[in-house]
N, C-alpha and C positions, 0 to 999 in steps of 0.2 A: 655761257655755261661750259664747264670743262667736259671732256669726253666721259668722265666718271660721274658727272652730275646726274644724268637720268638714272644711272644705276643706284646712286645714293638715294634719290627721291623714291625710286621703286622700293628700296630696302626700308625706308621710313614708313611708306604706306603699308607694306606687308607686315612690318613690325607692329604698327598700330592696329592693323586688322587682327594680327595674332593676339595682341593684348585684349582686344574686344572679345574675340572668340574665346580666349581663355577666361575672361570675366563671365561671359555667358555660360561657359561650361561649368565654372565654379558656382555660378548662381543656380544652374540647374542641379548641380550636386547638392547644394545647400537646400534647395527646394525638396529634392528627393529625401535628404536626411530628415527634413522637417516633417515629411509625410510618412515616415516609417514608424511602426510601433516600437516602443523601447524594448530592448532585449531583456525582459524581466520575468516572463511567464514560464513556469514549470508545472507540468510537462509542456514541451513546445507544441503549439497548436498545429493543425494540419495546414491551414492557410490563413494569412493575414493581409488585409488591404487597408492601409491607413489613408486618411483623407486630409490630414493637416489641421483638423479642427480640434477643439478642446471642450470637454464637458466639465462643468463645475457644479457640484451638488449644492442646490440652494437650501437654506434653512427651512424653506416652506415645502420641500420636496415630499412627494407621496410615492407609495409603492403599491402596485397592483400585481396580483399573482393568480394564475389558474390553479396553483398548488399551494394549499395553506401551509404545509410543512416547510417548503423551501422559502416561501415568502416570509414566514415567521423567523426562519434562520437568518436570512439577510437583514431583516429589520432589527433583529437582536444585535447583530454585529455592528451595524451602522449606528444604532441608537447609543450603544455603549461608548463608542469613540467620538462621535460627532456631538452628542448631547441634543440632537434634534429630535422632534416628535416622530417624524416619518410615519404617518398613519398608513396602515396596511388595509387594503380592500381585496378580498378574495372573490374572484369571478366578476370583476368590474366590467361594465359595458364600455368604458373608455379607458385608455391606458394612463397610468400614472407617470411620474417623472422617471421612475424605473419600473418597467413592465416585464413580467415573466409570463410568457404565453405558450400554451400547449397546442397552438394551431399555427400553420404557415411555415413550419420548419422544412427545409429541404429533405427529401427522402434519404439522402446520403448520410444524415446524422445518425440514423438508426435509433436504438433504444437508449443510448447513453450520450450521444453527441448533442451539439447545440449550435446555434448561430447567434452571435453577439454583435449587435450594432450599437455604436456609441456616436451620438451627434451632439451638437451644441445644446439642443433642447431636451435631451433625455437619453435613456438607455433602454434597449429592447433586447430581451433574450428569448429566443424561440427554440422549442424542443418538441420532440414527439412524446417523450415520457418525462415524469418528474425528475428522474435521475439526471437527465440531460440538463434540465433547468439548474439543478444543484451544481453540476460541474461547471456550467456557464457562470454561475455566481462566483465560484472560486477564481475563475479567470478574471472576472470584473474586479474582485477584491485585490488581486495582484497588480492590476493596472492603476489602482488608487494608491495614494501615499501609504507607506508602510504603517504609519500610526493608526490607520483605520482598524488594525487588529488589536489595538490597545483596549483593555477592559475598563479603562477610565477615560473621561473626556479629554480630548486633545484639541489644540487649535487647528483650524483649517489653513488654507482652503482645501477642499476635497475634489481634486481635478483628475480626469483621466483622458488619455488621447482618443481622438475620434477615428472611426473607421469600422470595418467589419471583420470578424473572425469566424471562420467555419471550422468546426473541430469535432472529432470523434475518435474512439480508441482503436489502436492496432490490435490489441488482444482483449478478449472478453474477461479474462481472469487476471486481476492485478491485486495481489494479496500481500498481507503482512501477518506473520505468526508471532504470538507472544506465549512464552512458556511460563505458566503460573504454577507449575509443579515443583521446579527446583527451588524457587523462592515464591512465596505466596503474594499475590497482589489482589487488592480489594476490587469489587465492581466499580467503585468510583474512580480508582486509578486506571482501570481498563477503559472506562468511558472517556477519561481525559485523553488517553492515547488514541481512541477512536476519533476524537475531534481533531487531533493533529494529523492523523492519516487522511482524513477526509479532505484536507486542504490540497492534497496532491492526487485526488481522483482514485484513491485506493477503493476497491469495491468488495474485497473479501477479507474477513478477519478470521484467521485460523488460531484457535485456542488450544494449546497443549495442556489438557486437563489432568493428566495422570502420568506418574513416572515412579521410579524407585523411591524417590525422596518424599513424595506426597500425593495424595488423592484429593482433588479439589472441588468435586461436585457431589452433593448428596444424592444417594440412590436409595429409594425407599425400600426396595426389596433386599438390599445389602447395606444396612445403616452403618456398620462398623467401618466401611470404606472411608467415609468422611470423618466420623468422630474419632477413630483411631488412626487410620491410614493418613488422614490429613493433619495429624497433630504435630508434625515436624517439617523441617525443610533442610536444605543444605546448610551445614554449619551448626545444626541443632536448635534453630529458632523455633518459635511457637507454631509456625505454619498457619493453617486455617483452611476453611472451605466455604464454598458458596452453597446456599440453599437453592432449591430448584427455582424459587421465586427470584433470587438474585440472578441466576442464569437467564431466566426469561426476560428480566429487566434489561440486562446487557444486550440480549438479542434484539429487543425492541429498540433500544437506543441506537444500536448499530444500524437498524433498518431506517431510523430517522435520518441517518447520514448516508443512506442508500448503499449500505454495506451488509453483506451476507455472512453470517457466522458459520464457520466450519469447525465443529467440535472434534477433538482428537482424544480417543482412549487408546493409548499405545499398548500393543500386544503382538506376539506372545511374550516378548522381552519387555524390559523397562516396567516390570510389574511387582517389584518388591513391596510397595505400599499395600497392594491388594493381597499379596501372599501373607504379609504380616498381619493383616486384618482378619483373615479367615484361615485357620489351619486346614480346614477341609478342602481348600483349593490346592494344597500341596500334595505331590505324589506320595510323600512319606507321612502325610498327616501332621506334620510338625511345622508350626508357623515360624519363619525367621524373625529376627529382630528388625525393628525399624531401622532405616538406613539414612544417614545424613552426609555421606561422602559424595564424590563426583565420578566414580568409576562407572563403566557401562558394560553391558553384555553378560552379567552374572546371573540374572533372574530369568525365569520362564514359567509360564502357565503349564499345567500338566496336560499335555496333549492327549494322553490316553484316557483321561478321566471324564466320564460323561457329565459330571457336575460342572466341568469347565464350560461346556457349551450352554448349559442352563444359565450360568453366570454371564457369559457373553451376551446371550439373548436378552436377558432381563436388563442388564446395564444399557445395552444399545437401544433396547426398546423404550426405556424411560427417556433416554436422551433424544431419540428420534421424535418422540411425542412432543418434546419441548422445542424442537428445531424446525422452523419452516423452510430452511435452505435445503438444497438437494443432496448435500454430501455428509457422510459420516466418515471421518478419518480414523483408520484402524492402526496407524503407525506401521509396524512391521520391520523396523530397522534394528540393526545391531542385536539380533537374536542369536548370539553365538553360543548360548547354552542350550539351544534347540537344534536337534539334528536336522539335516536337510530334508529328510523324508517326513519327519514330524512337522517341520515348518510348512512344507507344502500341504500336508493334511490340514493343519490348523488354519492357514490362510484361506484355503478353499472353503472350509466350513464357515469361517467368519464372513467371507464375502457373501455366502448364501444367506446368512443371518441378516446382514445389512439389507440385501434385496428384499427379504421377507418383511422388513419394516418400511418398505416403500422408498428407500434411499439408494443413491448411487455410492459405491465404495470409492474412497480415496485413501491412498497410503503412500509411504515413502517408496522410492522406486524398487526397493528390495522385494516388494510383493510380486514383481514380475518374474522373480526367480522361481515362483511357484506356478508359473504359466500365465497366459494372458488373462487378465481379470474380466469380469462380466461386462456386457455392453454398458456404456455410460460412465465407466470408471475413469479416474484420473490417477496417474502415478507422479509423484513429486521427486524430481531428481535432486540429490543433495551432495553428490560426490565431487571430488576435485579433478576428475579425469574428463576427457571429452568423448569417451566411448563407453557405452553400456549396452552390450549386445542383446541381452534379454529384454531390456526396456525398448530398444529399437524394434525388436520383433513384435512386442506387444503394441507399440505405436502403429506399426504397419497393419496390425489386426484391429485397430480402432480405438485403442487406449489413448486418451489425451495426456499430454505431459505438461506439468507445471515446472518451470525451470527455477531451481534454487541452488546452483553450484556454490558450495561452501566457500570457495576461494574468491568468489565475486559477490555473493548475495547474503552470506551469513552476517547479520548485524552484530553478533557477539565476538567477531574477530577483532583483535586490536588494530588500531590505525597504524601505529608505529610501535617499536619496541618499548617506548617510554609510556605508552598508554597504560594507566593504572588498572582499568577494568578490562575484562575480556580474555580471550584465549588466542593461541597462535597455531593450533594444529593444522589449520587449513591455510596458513600464511597470514601476512599482514594485508589488510584491506582498507586502503585510504580511498578517497572519493573517486579518483580517476580509475582505480581498479574496479570499483563498484559499477562505474558507468561504461567501462571499456570492453564491452562484449555484446553479442547479439543473441538474445534468447531464441530468435527464430532460425538461427544458423550456427548453433554451438555444438550440439551433440551429433556425432556421426550417425546418419540414418534417421534423424529426428528433425524434420524441418516443416516449414509451411503450416498447413492446417492441422498437423499433428501436435503442434505446440498450442496449449490452452492459454499460456501466459507466464507470468513471473511472480515470485513471492520472495519477500525478505524475512527470513526467520530470525527471531531474537531469543536465543537460549539464555537462561538466567542463573547459571552456576555462580557468576560473579555480580549479578545485577540484583540490587536490593531495594532501591527507591525509584520513584518516578523520575527524579533527576538523572539517575543512572540510565533509565530507558531513553530519555531525551538525548543524553550524551552519545549513546551508541547508535541510535536511529538517525540522528540528524548531524551531519548533512547527507548521509548515505541513502536513507530511505527515499528522498526525492529523486536521487539518481536512478534507483530501481523503478520508481513510479514512472519516470520518463521512458525507460526502456519498455515498459508495459503499455503505455498510452500512445506515445508519439510515433509517427511513421519513421521508418529507418532512414529515409531520405533526409530527415532533419538532424540526424545524429552527427554532432560535431563537438569535440571536447572543449575547444576554446570558447565557442558560443555558449555551451552548457555551463562552463565554469563561471561565465559572466552572469548568466541568469540565476545560477545557484547563489552567487554572491549577493544578488539583490534580495535573496530571502533573509539574509542576516538581520537587517533592521526590522523586518516583520517578526522574526523569532524573538528579538530583543523586546519588542513591544508586547509580545505575548508572554514573556518570561520563560521561553524555552531554553533549557540548559544545554545548548548545542556545542559540539566540538569545532573549534576554529581551525579547520584544516589549513595547513600551510600551502596546500595546492590551490587554494582559492584566494583571490584578492577580495577581501571583505570591505565594503564601502563604509564611509563615515556613518555612524549611527548603528553599527553592528555590535 
């Protein structure tokens, strides 16, 4: 053997060992990849531990649930798409193929969280409250094939990856607002939107019920508000209004999706529909004409008139009696026709009236210009700045803040200059802009526990149909939902974009008219 022979032999051995090690490493990586949950769930869960197994729903599967409402919801979704019988037993002694249990969940899940365990033999969702079971069901449905959301029977198999997910929300308030005043939407249309919101663990529905262009809920003590004030909308359409029974039905429907309704009667501005309905509410005793334009800031209740507060008391009293949720939203924004002193006087009296009806006041952050609201209040930030000194002062004194900065969270902003619907006054808001901010660390002086959560408002100056709602809310609403639910440690644009793309086939199966943002890679079937 030459003097270089041993070296060559050693090199061969080391190379072989390197290849083996590389193979082992690659194999380990493949095994790791095989045991990771797919990156498809929105909002991102707190923690995921995959085990490499697969669950496939058999045609003979059964469902058991400790909560009849959530069990019925899941059974309804699965029966429609799979065509299987999937019998549901409520409060069963032994678990079904899919079991929803209100016992045994870790304390960390709180009132809305859940623990989801998927194995080859079945699925178990544990929670402390029914809302947690419902949120766990949404995660399970996202792990199943997208066609599971179809309203008509589709071919299987219906498989989901195995493992355990532990999940609970970052913020207690995760909302969406729909303006039914600028353009009227029926209770059925709003219930359809509720179903879509529920898919992403939204738990508050804020309804903007009155504005200059229309009054949308019947008030028995002031009947002309609805019959006359509700008779038009932006552009001069027929408008419309809800009866109190309609409103109660929507509140109950939202509750079935574990969503709390926050009704808004905007005041003292944005009140032309009310002023047009009753001449006696005007300082000069003359009713203005109904309004169908889109300008803001020109109307105001008469602050010095005693009847104004009788009106506010009776309107809010009737709505409070119909609303089981804790909040009455009094608006308070864009009151440029009201002097600063009159504004402070009015807001102070309105806040007292809300409290007298056993509710906590909520308003746009402008209400903090009148001083710190009463205990339990929430102020909703809507501006495009990152500083609101009066709001920060109120927050330091106990007022909770719901974050809705218009340049990130307003769902009526255009995606691009070419978007046919929407507005541009707060800028263009595509998906990455909607996702790329931290509600818990956005406003100067408003951080941590001072932030109640996040909300995506959808104003309807240009929104006329349910398809329009879909187009403007999706895919941005899920981005906001993730900001509200997921821990900030999971925040990552690239990973989110992948998970959001995975929603495309689900939305197609459901018939959602969503915007195909060019910032997202939409997979086949979208």
